[in-house]
C-alpha positions as CSV (number, residue, x, y, z in Angstrom):
1,M,-14.8,18.4,101.0
2,K,-15.3,17.3,104.6
3,K,-19.0,17.0,104.1
4,G,-18.5,14.4,101.3
5,W,-16.1,12.3,103.2
6,L,-18.0,12.5,106.4
7,S,-21.3,11.5,104.8
8,I,-19.6,8.5,103.0
9,V,-18.0,7.3,106.3
10,I,-21.1,7.8,108.4
11,G,-23.4,6.4,105.6
12,L,-21.2,3.3,105.2
13,V,-21.2,2.6,109.0
14,L,-24.9,3.3,109.3
15,G,-25.9,1.4,106.2
16,L,-23.9,-1.7,106.9
17,T,-25.1,-1.8,110.5
18,L,-28.7,-1.5,109.4
19,S,-28.2,-4.2,106.7
20,Y,-26.7,-6.6,109.2
21,F,-29.5,-6.3,111.6
22,L,-32.5,-5.9,109.2
23,L,-31.7,-8.3,106.4
24,S,-31.4,-12.0,107.0
25,Y,-28.9,-14.1,105.2
26,N,-30.4,-17.2,103.7
27,G,-27.5,-18.7,101.7
28,W,-28.1,-21.7,99.5
29,T,-26.2,-24.9,100.1
30,M,-26.3,-27.7,97.6
31,V,-25.3,-31.1,99.0
32,S,-24.6,-34.2,96.9
33,I,-25.3,-37.4,98.8
34,G,-23.8,-40.7,97.7
35,K,-25.4,-44.2,97.7
36,D,-24.4,-44.9,101.3
37,G,-25.9,-41.6,102.6
38,E,-22.6,-39.9,102.9
39,T,-21.9,-36.4,101.8
40,L,-19.9,-36.3,98.5
41,S,-19.7,-32.5,98.1
42,S,-21.2,-29.4,99.5
43,I,-21.5,-26.1,97.4
44,N,-22.3,-22.8,99.0
45,E,-23.8,-20.1,96.8
46,L,-23.9,-16.4,97.2
47,D,-27.2,-14.6,98.0
48,V,-27.3,-11.8,95.3
49,D,-30.5,-10.3,96.7
50,L,-28.7,-9.7,100.1
51,I,-25.8,-8.0,98.4
52,T,-28.1,-5.8,96.3
53,N,-30.3,-4.8,99.2
54,A,-27.3,-4.0,101.5
55,F,-25.8,-1.9,98.7
56,S,-29.1,0.0,98.2
57,I,-29.5,0.6,102.0
58,T,-25.9,1.9,102.2
59,I,-26.3,4.3,99.3
60,L,-29.6,5.5,100.7
61,C,-27.9,6.2,104.1
62,I,-25.1,8.1,102.4
63,A,-27.6,10.2,100.6
64,V,-29.6,10.9,103.7
65,V,-26.5,11.9,105.7
66,Y,-25.3,14.1,102.9
67,G,-28.6,15.8,102.6
68,T,-28.8,16.4,106.3
69,L,-25.3,17.8,106.4
70,S,-26.2,20.1,103.5
71,V,-29.3,21.4,105.2
72,F,-27.4,22.1,108.5
73,N,-24.5,23.7,106.6
74,K,-26.8,26.2,104.8
75,R,-28.5,27.2,108.1
76,L,-25.2,28.0,109.8
């Protein structure tokens, strides 16, 4: 039971840290400009690729930590 929780916590911390430093956030901003050159509205959109890649890296880190703990647990 401890191996599962430990791998989830360490995997989340490691995965989110790697995602923050390795992936660049390029959010889209749509700006509506009026006749006088003034900004009428600004819309920020979510970057779905960033969320998907961060989730994938986090799941991969959890799996690696779980596998590593399983190997070390069998040897002891």
